[in-house]
SERO-4910 file (N, C-alpha, C, O; in steps of 0.05 Angstrom, whole numbers):
BEGIN
 pado doro    nc1    nc2    nc3   cac1   cac2   cac3    cc1    cc2    cc3    oc1    oc2    oc3
  Met    A   3056   2935   2023   3041   2915   2039   3027   2896   2020   3013   2904   2002
  Arg    A   3032   2870   2024   3020   2850   2006   2997   2836   2021   3001   2825   2043
  Ser    A   2975   2836   2007   2952   2823   2020   2954   2793   2017   2965   2782   1998
  Thr    A   2944   2780   2037   2945   2751   2038   2923   2739   2020   2899   2745   2025
  Pro    A   2929   2724   2000   2908   2713   1983   2890   2695   1998   2898   2680   2016
  Ser    A   2865   2697   1991   2845   2680   2004   2849   2651   1994   2855   2646   1971
  Pro    A   2845   2632   2012   2848   2604   2005   2827   2596   1984   2805   2606   1984
  Pro    A   2835   2579   1966   2816   2570   1946   2792   2555   1958   2794   2541   1978
  Val    A   2769   2561   1946   2744   2549   1956   2743   2520   1946   2746   2514   1922
  Arg    A   2740   2502   1965   2738   2474   1959   2709   2464   1962   2697   2467   1983
  His    A   2699   2453   1941   2672   2443   1941   2673   2413   1948   2688   2397   1936
  Ala    A   2656   2406   1966   2655   2378   1974   2644   2361   1950   2624   2368   1938
  Ala    A   2659   2340   1945   2650   2323   1923   2624   2309   1930   2621   2297   1951
  Ala    A   2605   2310   1911   2580   2296   1916   2584   2266   1915   2599   2256   1898
  Pro    A   2571   2252   1933   2574   2223   1933   2563   2211   1907   2543   2222   1896
  Pro    A   2575   2191   1897   2566   2179   1872   2537   2168   1875   2530   2158   1895
  Arg    A   2522   2172   1853   2494   2163   1854   2493   2132   1850   2505   2121   1831
  Arg    A   2480   2120   1868   2478   2091   1867   2449   2082   1860   2430   2094   1870
  Ser    A   2447   2063   1843   2421   2053   1834   2413   2029   1851   2430   2014   1860
  Leu    A   2387   2027   1856   2377   2004   1870   2378   1980   1852   2371   1981   1829
  Arg    A   2388   1958   1863   2391   1933   1848   2380   1910   1864   2379   1911   1889
  Val    A   2372   1890   1850   2362   1866   1863   2385   1847   1868   2401   1841   1850
  Ala    A   2388   1837   1893   2409   1819   1900   2406   1793   1884   2384   1784   1879
  Ser    A   2429   1781   1877   2429   1757   1861   2417   1733   1876   2406   1715   1863
  Asp    A   2418   1733   1903   2408   1711   1919   2379   1716   1929   2369   1700   1945
  Ser    A   2367   1738   1919   2340   1744   1928   2320   1726   1913   2322   1722   1889
  Gly    A   2300   1716   1928   2279   1701   1915   2258   1718   1902   2240   1707   1889
  Ser    A   2260   1744   1905   2240   1762   1893   2254   1782   1875   2276   1791   1882
  Arg    A   2243   1789   1852   2254   1809   1834   2243   1837   1840   2248   1856   1825
  Leu    A   2227   1840   1862   2215   1865   1868   2234   1882   1886   2245   1872   1905
  Leu    A   2237   1907   1878   2254   1925   1894   2240   1931   1921   2216   1935   1922
  Arg    A   2256   1932   1942   2246   1936   1969   2232   1963   1972   2213   1966   1987
  Cys    A   2242   1984   1957   2231   2011   1960   2202   2012   1950   2187   2031   1958
  Ser    A   2193   1993   1934   2166   1994   1923   2148   1972   1933   2127   1967   1921
  Gln    A   2156   1959   1954   2139   1938   1966   2119   1950   1985   2102   1935   1996
  Ser    A   2120   1975   1990   2102   1987   2010   2077   1998   1995   2078   2004   1971
  Gly    A   2056   2001   2010   2031   2012   2000   2012   2017   2022   2021   2020   2045
  Arg    A   1987   2020   2016   1966   2025   2036   1944   2004   2032   1937   1997   2010
  Cys    A   1933   1996   2055   1911   1977   2054   1887   1990   2042   1880   2013   2049
  Arg    A   1874   1976   2024   1850   1987   2011   1826   1988   2030   1807   2003   2025
  Ala    A   1827   1973   2051   1804   1972   2070   1806   1993   2092   1786   2004   2100
  Cys    A   1831   1998   2102   1834   2016   2125   1852   2039   2119   1852   2059   2135
  Gly    A   1868   2039   2098   1885   2061   2091   1912   2062   2105   1928   2080   2100
  Asn    A   1918   2043   2123   1943   2042   2137   1965   2030   2119   1959   2016   2100
  Arg    A   1990   2037   2126   2013   2028   2110   2016   1998   2113   2012   1986   2135
  Ile    A   2025   1985   2091   2030   1956   2091   2055   1952   2074   2064   1970   2060
  Glu    A   2066   1928   2076   2088   1920   2059   2082   1892   2047   2073   1874   2061
  Trp    A   2086   1890   2020   2081   1865   2006   2106   1848   2005   2128   1859   2001
  Tyr    A   2102   1822   2008   2125   1804   2006   2116   1779   1991   2093   1771   1992
  His    A   2135   1767   1977   2129   1742   1964   2130   1719   1985   2143   1721   2005
  Arg    A   2115   1698   1978   2117   1674   1994   2128   1651   1977   2128   1652   1953
  Ser    A   2139   1631   1990   2152   1609   1976   2133   1592   1961   2139   1582   1939
  Thr    A   2109   1587   1972   2090   1568   1960   2063   1580   1954   2047   1568   1941
  Gln    A   2057   1604   1964   2030   1615   1960   2032   1643   1948   2053   1652   1940
  Gln    A   2009   1657   1948   2007   1683   1936   2021   1704   1955   2026   1698   1978
  Pro    A   2028   1728   1944   2041   1748   1960   2024   1755   1985   1999   1752   1985
  Val    A   2037   1764   2006   2024   1769   2031   2031   1797   2039   2052   1807   2033
  Leu    A   2012   1810   2053   2017   1838   2063   2022   1837   2093   2007   1824   2108
  Leu    A   2044   1850   2101   2053   1850   2129   2051   1878   2141   2052   1898   2126
  His    A   2050   1879   2167   2052   1904   2181   2080   1916   2176   2099   1901   2177
  Pro    A   2082   1942   2171   2108   1953   2161   2130   1953   2182   2153   1958   2175
  Tyr    A   2124   1948   2208   2145   1950   2228   2148   1923   2243   2129   1907   2245
  Glu    A   2172   1919   2252   2177   1895   2268   2166   1899   2297   2165   1921   2307
  Leu    A   2157   1877   2308   2146   1878   2335   2162   1859   2353   2172   1839   2343
  Pro    A   2163   1864   2379   2176   1845   2397   2162   1818   2397   2137   1817   2398
  Ser    A   2177   1797   2394   2165   1771   2393   2148   1764   2417   2129   1748   2416
  Ala    A   2155   1776   2441   2141   1770   2465   2112   1781   2464   2095   1771   2478
  Arg    A   2107   1801   2447   2080   1812   2445   2063   1798   2425   2038   1801   2425
  Val    A   2075   1782   2408   2060   1769   2386   2057   1739   2392   2077   1726   2397
  Pro    A   2033   1728   2391   2030   1699   2394   2046   1684   2373   2050   1693   2351
  Ala    A   2055   1660   2381   2072   1644   2363   2059   1639   2336   2072   1638   2316
  Val    A   2033   1634   2336   2019   1628   2311   2017   1652   2292   2010   1648   2269
  Cys    A   2022   1676   2302   2019   1700   2286   2046   1711   2277   2047   1732   2264
  Arg    A   2068   1698   2284   2094   1709   2278   2103   1702   2249   2098   1680   2239
  Trp    A   2116   1721   2236   2127   1718   2209   2155   1729   2210   2162   1746   2226
  His    A   2171   1720   2191   2198   1731   2187   2204   1732   2158   2192   1717   2142
  Val    A   2222   1749   2150   2230   1753   2122   2259   1745   2118   2276   1753   2134
  Ser    A   2264   1729   2098   2291   1720   2091   2295   1722   2061   2280   1709   2046
  Ser    A   2314   1738   2052   2321   1741   2024   2296   1749   2007   2292   1740   1985
  Gly    A   2280   1767   2019   2257   1777   2005   2233   1759   2005   2213   1766   1992
  Ile    A   2234   1737   2019   2212   1718   2020   2201   1717   2048   2217   1715   2068
  Ala    A   2175   1719   2051   2162   1718   2078   2155   1690   2085   2146   1674   2069
  His    A   2160   1683   2110   2155   1656   2120   2138   1657   2145   2143   1674   2163
  Pro    A   2116   1641   2146   2097   1642   2169   2108   1628   2194   2097   1608   2202
  Ala    A   2129   1639   2205   2140   1628   2230   2161   1648   2240   2170   1665   2225
  Gly    A   2168   1645   2266   2189   1662   2277   2216   1651   2269   2219   1627   2263
  Asp    A   2236   1668   2269   2264   1659   2263   2281   1656   2287   2306   1654   2285
  Gly    A   2269   1656   2311   2284   1652   2336   2295   1678   2348   2306   1677   2370
  Ser    A   2291   1701   2334   2301   1726   2345   2280   1739   2363   2258   1728   2366
  Ser    A   2287   1761   2375   2269   1775   2393   2250   1793   2379   2233   1806   2391
  Trp    A   2251   1794   2352   2234   1811   2336   2220   1794   2314   2232   1773   2306
  Cys    A   2197   1802   2306   2182   1786   2285   2165   1805   2269   2161   1829   2277
  Arg    A   2154   1795   2248   2135   1810   2231   2107   1799   2237   2103   1779   2250
  Leu    A   2087   1814   2227   2059   1808   2233   2042   1812   2208   2046   1832   2194
  Leu    A   2022   1794   2203   2003   1798   2182   1986   1823   2187   1977   1827   2210
  His    A   1982   1839   2167   1966   1863   2171   1937   1856   2176   1924   1870   2191
  Thr    A   1927   1834   2164   1899   1827   2168   1892   1820   2197   1869   1822   2204
  Val    A   1913   1813   2213   1907   1807   2241   1900   1831   2256   1884   1830   2275
  Val    A   1911   1855   2249   1905   1879   2264   1891   1900   2247   1888   1923   2256
  Cys    A   1882   1893   2223   1869   1912   2206   1842   1921   2219   1826   1904   2226
  Pro    A   1837   1947   2221   1812   1956   2234   1787   1948   2219   1765   1947   2230
  Ala    A   1790   1943   2192   1767   1936   2176   1760   1906   2178   1739   1898   2168
  Ser    A   1777   1890   2190   1771   1862   2192   1756   1856   2218   1751   1874   2234
  Asp    A   1748   1831   2221   1733   1823   2245   1750   1825   2270   1773   1815   2270
  Ala    A   1740   1839   2290   1755   1843   2315   1762   1817   2329   1781   1816   2344
  Ser    A   1745   1797   2325   1751   1772   2339   1776   1757   2329   1786   1740   2342
  Ser    A   1786   1765   2305   1810   1753   2294   1836   1764   2306   1857   1754   2300
  Thr    A   1833   1786   2322   1857   1799   2334   1862   1787   2362   1844   1789   2379
  Pro    A   1885   1775   2367   1891   1765   2394   1892   1788   2414   1898   1810   2407
  Pro    A   1885   1782   2439   1885   1803   2460   1911   1819   2462   1910   1843   2466
  Pro    A   1935   1807   2459   1959   1824   2462   1962   1844   2440   1978   1863   2442
  Leu    A   1947   1842   2418   1950   1860   2395   1927   1879   2393   1925   1894   2373
  Thr    A   1908   1880   2412   1885   1898   2410   1894   1927   2411   1881   1944   2399
  Gly    A   1915   1932   2426   1925   1960   2428   1935   1970   2401   1929   1993   2393
  Leu    A   1949   1953   2386   1959   1961   2360   1935   1965   2341   1935   1983   2325
  Arg    A   1916   1947   2342   1892   1950   2326   1877   1976   2331   1868   1990   2313
  Arg    A   1876   1983   2357   1862   2008   2364   1878   2032   2353   1865   2051   2344
  Thr    A   1904   2031   2354   1920   2053   2343   1916   2056   2313   1914   2078   2303
  Leu    A   1915   2033   2299   1910   2035   2270   1882   2045   2264   1878   2059   2244
  Ala    A   1862   2038   2281   1835   2048   2277   1833   2078   2280   1819   2092   2265
  Val    A   1848   2089   2300   1849   2118   2304   1862   2131   2279   1853   2152   2270
  Asn    A   1883   2119   2268   1896   2130   2245   1877   2129   2221   1877   2147   2204
  Thr    A   1862   2108   2218   1843   2106   2196   1822   2128   2198   1816   2141   2178
  Arg    A   1812   2133   2222   1793   2155   2226   1805   2182   2219   1792   2199   2207
  Arg    A   1831   2186   2226   1844   2211   2219   1847   2214   2189   1843   2236   2179
  Leu    A   1854   2193   2175   1857   2194   2146   1830   2201   2133   1830   2215   2113
  Ile    A   1809   2189   2143   1782   2194   2132   1774   2223   2137   1763   2236   2119
  Asp    A   1779   2234   2161   1771   2261   2168   1787   2282   2151   1775   2302   2145
  Thr    A   1812   2276   2145   1828   2295   2130   1824   2291   2100   1836   2307   2084
  Gly    A   1809   2271   2091   1805   2267   2063   1827   2252   2049   1828   2250   2024
  Ala    A   1846   2241   2064   1869   2227   2052   1862   2198   2045   1876   2185   2030
  Phe    A   1839   2188   2055   1831   2160   2050   1801   2159   2049   1787   2171   2065
  Thr    A   1791   2144   2029   1763   2140   2026   1758   2110   2025   1768   2096   2007
  Pro    A   1743   2099   2044   1738   2071   2044   1723   2062   2019   1708   2077   2007
  Ser    A   1729   2038   2011   1715   2027   1987   1686   2023   1993   1679   2012   2013
  Pro    A   1669   2032   1975   1640   2030   1980   1631   2001   1979   1642   1985   1964
  Ala    A   1611   1994   1995   1601   1967   1995   1586   1961   1968   1573   1980   1958
  Pro    A   1588   1937   1958   1574   1931   1933   1544   1934   1935   1533   1925   1955
  Leu    A   1532   1946   1915   1503   1950   1916   1489   1926   1903   1499   1914   1884
  Asp    A   1466   1919   1914   1450   1897   1903   1434   1907   1879   1410   1912   1881
  Ser    A   1448   1910   1856   1435   1920   1832   1437   1899   1811   1455   1882   1811
  Pro    A   1418   1899   1792   1420   1879   1770   1444   1883   1753   1456   1904   1753
  Thr    A   1452   1862   1740   1475   1862   1722   1471   1881   1700   1451   1879   1686
  Pro    A   1489   1900   1695   1485   1919   1673   1487   1905   1646   1497   1883   1643
  Ala    A   1476   1919   1626   1475   1908   1599   1504   1904   1588   1509   1885   1574
  Leu    A   1521   1923   1594   1549   1921   1584   1564   1902   1601   1566   1905   1625
  Cys    A   1576   1881   1588   1591   1861   1602   1620   1866   1598   1631   1863   1577
  Arg    A   1634   1875   1620   1663   1879   1619   1673   1871   1646   1672   1887   1665
  Pro    A   1684   1847   1649   1693   1837   1675   1714   1855   1687   1734   1862   1675
  Gly    A   1709   1864   1712   1729   1880   1726   1753   1863   1734   1775   1874   1736
  Gln    A   1748   1838   1740   1770   1819   1746   1766   1794   1728   1754   1775   1737
  Pro    A   1777   1795   1704   1772   1774   1685   1789   1749   1692   1809   1750   1707
  Ile    A   1781   1727   1681   1795   1702   1684   1812   1698   1659   1802   1699   1636
  Val    A   1838   1694   1663   1857   1692   1641   1870   1665   1642   1878   1655   1663
  Gln    A   1872   1653   1618   1886   1627   1616   1912   1630   1601   1912   1639   1578
  Leu    A   1934   1622   1614   1960   1622   1601   1977   1601   1613   1975   1596   1637
  Leu    A   1994   1589   1597   2012   1568   1606   1996   1545   1620   2005   1534   1639
  Tyr    A   1973   1539   1609   1955   1517   1618   1945   1522   1646   1937   1502   1660
  Val    A   1945   1546   1656   1936   1553   1683   1916   1577   1680   1921   1594   1664
  Arg    A   1895   1576   1696   1876   1598   1696   1881   1616   1720   1883   1606   1743
  Tyr    A   1882   1642   1715   1887   1662   1736   1864   1682   1737   1850   1686   1717
  Leu    A   1861   1694   1760   1842   1716   1764   1858   1742   1764   1875   1746   1781
  Ala    A   1853   1759   1744   1867   1784   1742   1855   1805   1762   1832   1802   1770
  Ala    A   1870   1825   1768   1861   1845   1788   1846   1868   1774   1833   1883   1788
  Arg    A   1848   1870   1748   1835   1892   1733   1829   1883   1705   1839   1862   1696
  Pro    A   1812   1897   1690   1806   1889   1662   1831   1884   1645   1852   1895   1651
  Val    A   1828   1867   1625   1851   1859   1609   1865   1882   1597   1890   1883   1597
  Asp    A   1850   1902   1586   1863   1924   1573   1875   1944   1593   1888   1964   1584
  Glu    A   1872   1940   1619   1883   1958   1639   1906   1946   1654   1917   1959   1672
  Ile    A   1914   1921   1648   1936   1909   1662   1962   1922   1653   1969   1922   1629
  Arg    A   1977   1933   1672   2001   1949   1666   2026   1932   1671   2026   1913   1686
  Cys    A   2047   1941   1658   2074   1929   1662   2084   1936   1690   2078   1958   1701
  Val    A   2098   1918   1703   2108   1922   1730   2138   1929   1731   2149   1931   1753
  Ala    A   2150   1932   1708   2179   1937   1707   2186   1965   1715   2169   1983   1714
  Gln    A   2211   1969   1722   2221   1996   1729   2232   2010   1705   2247   1997   1689
  Thr    A   2226   2035   1701   2236   2051   1679   2263   2064   1687   2272   2061   1709
  Arg    A   2275   2077   1668   2301   2091   1673   2298   2113   1693   2317   2120   1707
  Arg    A   2274   2124   1696   2269   2145   1716   2260   2134   1742   2251   2149   1760
  Arg    A   2264   2108   1746   2257   2094   1771   2228   2096   1778   2220   2099   1801
  Arg    A   2212   2095   1758   2183   2095   1761   2171   2070   1748   2184   2057   1731
  Arg    A   2147   2063   1755   2135   2040   1743   2127   2046   1714   2117   2068   1708
  Cys    A   2131   2027   1697   2124   2030   1669   2093   2033   1666   2078   2019   1680
  Thr    A   2085   2051   1649   2057   2056   1645   2046   2041   1621   2022   2045   1614
  Ser    A   2062   2026   1607   2052   2012   1583   2034   1988   1590   2040   1974   1609
  Pro    A   2013   1984   1575   1996   1961   1580   2007   1936   1568   2024   1937   1550
  Leu    A   1998   1913   1577   2007   1888   1566   1993   1883   1539   2005   1871   1521
  Leu    A   1968   1892   1536   1953   1887   1512   1958   1910   1493   1948   1933   1498
  Thr    A   1973   1906   1472   1980   1926   1452   1973   1915   1424   1972   1891   1420
  Ser    A   1969   1934   1406   1963   1927   1378   1988   1915   1364   1985   1901   1344
  Ala    A   2012   1920   1374   2036   1910   1361   2043   1882   1369   2060   1870   1357
  Ala    A   2029   1871   1389   2035   1843   1399   2009   1827   1396   1987   1838   1397
  Pro    A   2012   1800   1392   1988   1783   1390   1972   1784   1415   1983   1785   1437
  Ser    A   1946   1782   1412   1928   1783   1435   1913   1756   1438   1916   1739   1421
  Gly    A   1898   1754   1459   1883   1730   1465   1855   1731   1453   1848   1749   1438
  Val    A   1840   1710   1459   1813   1707   1449   1794   1701   1472   1801   1684   1489
  Trp    A   1771   1714   1473   1751   1708   1493   1736   1682   1484   1728   1680   1462
  Arg    A   1733   1664   1503   1719   1639   1498   1701   1633   1521   1705   1641   1544
  Leu    A   1680   1617   1515   1663   1606   1536   1672   1577   1541   1671   1561   1523
  Val    A   1680   1572   1566   1691   1546   1572   1677   1536   1598   1665   1552   1612
  Pro    A   1679   1510   1604   1668   1500   1630   1682   1514   1654   1706   1521   1652
  Ala    A   1667   1519   1674   1677   1533   1698   1694   1515   1715   1685   1502   1734
  Thr    A   1720   1513   1708   1739   1497   1723   1764   1514   1728   1768   1535   1715
  Ala    A   1781   1505   1746   1806   1519   1751   1826   1514   1729   1842   1531   1723
  Ala    A   1826   1490   1717   1844   1483   1696   1832   1459   1681   1812   1447   1690
  Ser    A   1844   1452   1659   1834   1430   1643   1837   1404   1658   1857   1400   1672
  Gly    A   1818   1386   1656   1819   1360   1669   1805   1359   1696   1802   1338   1707
  Gln    A   1796   1382   1706   1782   1383   1731   1751   1383   1727   1742   1391   1705
  Leu    A   1737   1375   1747   1708   1375   1745   1697   1403   1744   1706   1421   1760
  Ala    A   1677   1408   1727   1665   1435   1725   1642   1437   1744   1631   1417   1754
  Leu    A   1635   1463   1750   1611   1467   1767   1586   1459   1751   1586   1460   1727
  Pro    A   1566   1450   1764   1542   1440   1750   1529   1461   1732   1523   1483   1741
  Ala    A   1527   1454   1707   1514   1472   1687   1525   1500   1688   1509   1519   1687
  Asp    A   1551   1503   1689   1563   1529   1691   1584   1532   1670   1602   1515   1667
  Val    A   1583   1554   1655   1604   1561   1636   1614   1589   1644   1600   1604   1658
  Met    A   1637   1596   1635   1648   1622   1642   1665   1633   1618   1675   1618   1602
  Ala    A   1667   1660   1617   1683   1673   1597   1712   1674   1606   1718   1683   1629
  Val    A   1730   1665   1589   1759   1664   1595   1774   1678   1573   1769   1673   1549
  Tyr    A   1792   1695   1580   1810   1707   1560   1833   1688   1556   1852   1686   1572
  Asp    A   1832   1674   1534   1850   1652   1528   1875   1662   1513   1873   1673   1492
  Leu    A   1898   1657   1525   1924   1664   1513   1940   1639   1505   1963   1641   1498
  Ser    A   1927   1616   1505   1941   1591   1500   1952   1589   1471   1972   1575   1467
  Ala    A   1939   1603   1452   1949   1602   1424   1973   1619   1419   1985   1617   1398
  Leu    A   1981   1635   1438   2004   1652   1435   2030   1636   1438   2030   1615   1450
  Pro    A   2052   1645   1426   2078   1631   1430   2085   1630   1459   2076   1646   1476
  Tyr    A   2102   1611   1465   2110   1607   1493   2123   1632   1505   2117   1639   1528
  Ala    A   2139   1646   1490   2153   1670   1500   2132   1692   1506   2135   1707   1525
  Ala    A   2111   1694   1489   2091   1714   1494   2075   1708   1519   2068   1726   1534
  Gln    A   2069   1682   1525   2055   1675   1549   2073   1680   1574   2063   1688   1595
  Leu    A   2099   1675   1571   2117   1682   1593   2116   1712   1599   2118   1721   1622
  Arg    A   2115   1728   1578   2113   1757   1581   2088   1765   1597   2090   1782   1614
  Trp    A   2066   1753   1590   2041   1759   1605   2043   1750   1634   2034   1763   1652
  Arg    A   2055   1726   1638   2057   1715   1665   2075   1733   1682   2069   1737   1706
  Ala    A   2097   1744   1671   2114   1762   1685   2103   1790   1686   2113   1807   1701
  Gln    A   2082   1796   1671   2068   1822   1670   2087   1843   1662   2092   1863   1676
  Arg    A   2098   1840   1637   2117   1859   1626   2108   1866   1598   2098   1850   1583
  Cys    A   2112   1892   1591   2106   1901   1564   2126   1890   1545   2147   1880   1554
  Pro    A   2121   1891   1518   2141   1880   1499   2169   1892   1502   2189   1878   1497
  Gln    A   2171   1918   1509   2197   1931   1511   2213   1920   1535   2236   1913   1532
  His    A   2200   1917   1558   2214   1908   1582   2217   1877   1582   2233   1867   1596
  Ala    A   2201   1863   1565   2204   1835   1564   2231   1827   1551   2241   1805   1556
  Ala    A   2242   1846   1535   2268   1841   1523   2291   1847   1542   2315   1843   1535
  Val    A   2285   1856   1567   2306   1863   1587   2301   1845   1611   2288   1854   1630
  Pro    A   2310   1820   1611   2303   1802   1633   2315   1810   1660   2305   1802   1681
  Gly    A   2337   1826   1660   2349   1834   1685   2337   1858   1698   2346   1865   1720
  Ala    A   2317   1870   1686   2305   1894   1698   2289   1887   1722   2277   1866   1724
  Ala    A   2290   1905   1742   2276   1900   1767   2246   1907   1764   2239   1921   1746
  Asp    A   2230   1897   1783   2202   1903   1783   2196   1924   1805   2208   1924   1826
  Leu    A   2177   1941   1799   2167   1961   1818   2140   1954   1829   2128   1970   1844
  Ala    A   2129   1932   1822   2103   1923   1832   2102   1893   1828   2119   1881   1814
  Met    A   2083   1880   1842   2080   1852   1839   2059   1845   1819   2040   1860   1815
  Ala    A   2063   1823   1805   2044   1814   1786   2017   1809   1800   2016   1799   1822
  Asp    A   1995   1816   1786   1969   1815   1798   1955   1788   1795   1931   1786   1802
  Trp    A   1968   1768   1785   1955   1742   1780   1949   1728   1806   1966   1727   1824
  Glu    A   1925   1716   1807   1918   1699   1830   1906   1673   1818   1888   1674   1802
  Pro    A   1916   1650   1826   1906   1625   1816   1875   1623   1819   1865   1628   1841
  Phe    A   1862   1618   1797   1833   1618   1797   1821   1593   1810   1830   1570   1805
  Asp    A   1803   1597   1828   1788   1575   1842   1759   1580   1837   1748   1600   1846
  Pro    A   1745   1562   1822   1717   1567   1816   1698   1568   1840   1677   1580   1838
  Leu    A   1706   1558   1863   1690   1559   1887   1694   1585   1902   1675   1599   1910
  Arg    A   1719   1593   1905   1725   1618   1920   1719   1642   1903   1711   1663   1914
  His    A   1722   1641   1877   1719   1664   1859   1694   1661   1842   1693   1671   1819
  His    A   1673   1649   1854   1649   1645   1838   1636   1671   1829   1623   1672   1808
  Glu    A   1639   1692   1845   1626   1718   1838   1639   1731   1814   1627   1748   1802
  His    A   1663   1722   1806   1676   1733   1782   1671   1717   1757   1682   1723   1736
  Ile    A   1654   1696   1759   1648   1680   1735   1625   1693   1720   1604   1699   1731
  His    A   1630   1698   1694   1610   1710   1676   1603   1690   1654   1621   1678   1642
  Asn    A   1577   1685   1651   1569   1664   1632   1563   1675   1604   1549   1661   1589
  Arg    A   1573   1698   1598   1571   1708   1570   1596   1724   1563   1611   1733   1581
  Leu    A   1602   1726   1537   1626   1739   1528   1625   1769   1533   1603   1781   1532
  Pro    A   1648   1781   1539   1648   1810   1544   1639   1826   1519   1642   1816   1496
  Ala    A   1629   1849   1523   1622   1868   1501   1642   1891   1502   1651   1898   1524
  Pro    A   1650   1903   1479   1639   1897   1453   1652   1872   1441   1676   1867   1445
  Ala    A   1637   1856   1427   1647   1832   1414   1634   1831   1386   1613   1843   1382
  Arg    A   1647   1818   1368   1637   1816   1341   1643   1789   1329   1661   1775   1339
  Arg    A   1629   1781   1309   1633   1756   1295   1654   1761   1273   1651   1779   1258
  Thr    A   1674   1744   1272   1695   1747   1252   1699   1720   1238   1697   1699   1251
  Gly    A   1704   1722   1212   1710   1698   1197   1684   1682   1191   1663   1689   1201
  Arg    A   1688   1661   1175   1665   1645   1167   1656   1625   1189   1634   1615   1188
  Thr    A   1673   1621   1208   1667   1602   1229   1647   1614   1250   1635   1600   1266
  Gly    A   1644   1641   1249   1624   1653   1266   1633   1653   1295   1616   1654   1313
  Arg    A   1659   1652   1301   1668   1653   1329   1667   1681   1340   1671   1701   1325
  Met    A   1661   1683   1365   1660   1709   1378   1688   1717   1388   1701   1702   1403
  Arg    A   1698   1740   1378   1724   1750   1386   1721   1778   1397   1703   1793   1389
  Lys    A   1737   1784   1416   1736   1811   1429   1748   1831   1410   1770   1826   1398
  Ala    A   1736   1853   1407   1746   1874   1390   1772   1886   1403   1772   1891   1427
  Val    A   1792   1889   1386   1817   1900   1396   1814   1929   1402   1805   1945   1385
  Gln    A   1820   1936   1426   1816   1964   1435   1841   1980   1430   1842   2004   1436
***
């Protein structure tokens, strides 16, 4: 008697691993998987998008029926760029600030009050479970002796920007081989750095300054053009040499306006600072 051999075991072939790539016709170099985040004011999910003419905008993460959203509140996304208008379809996007529970309730149109209430309940749940802590209100305390701007003013490519964090904490936004955001800072000892200067409080050269006002600016104008482009793209020296690499975050630069950003104007140089050279100029110590 001959036993019937068992059929060979066939293993299903694993699907090939595909990497996320930025489309060639996209107006944004940011990968879609990393455009999401959470609102710092309410803790609810948001999605960041680039705009064609203005700063990035945060949208509600889900599409809504256009019939529920007033025409002035409708947005649509095309090729990675957000546009403040409907695209004629039955669905649209919505600014998160319109329904954010931490914003003024009067800014929410009546058809969207239900969504705002739902987000408020979710905010309360996140706070109760410890998953979200609201940002504390600023205290009316005197200016500390140590001067280190939390949001410094940076000048590069003849434009002044307001940074989102101290100069030495600005991180690269590029994607690493492990599909994570690069942890390298922009300010390194191996690359030329800028100089802190006291300049008139203006948005750019040639504009009128505020009356009797000077401000500390981290000036990168003396750096080579390629180095200033690296800072503008917010990439470390290693990723600056790879122009085709995708971004996992958006650059934190915001065009500086001396009227809107007056609270970020500091009239003395950051510490620690030291006098260098015979000219007695104040330069920031390299950290």
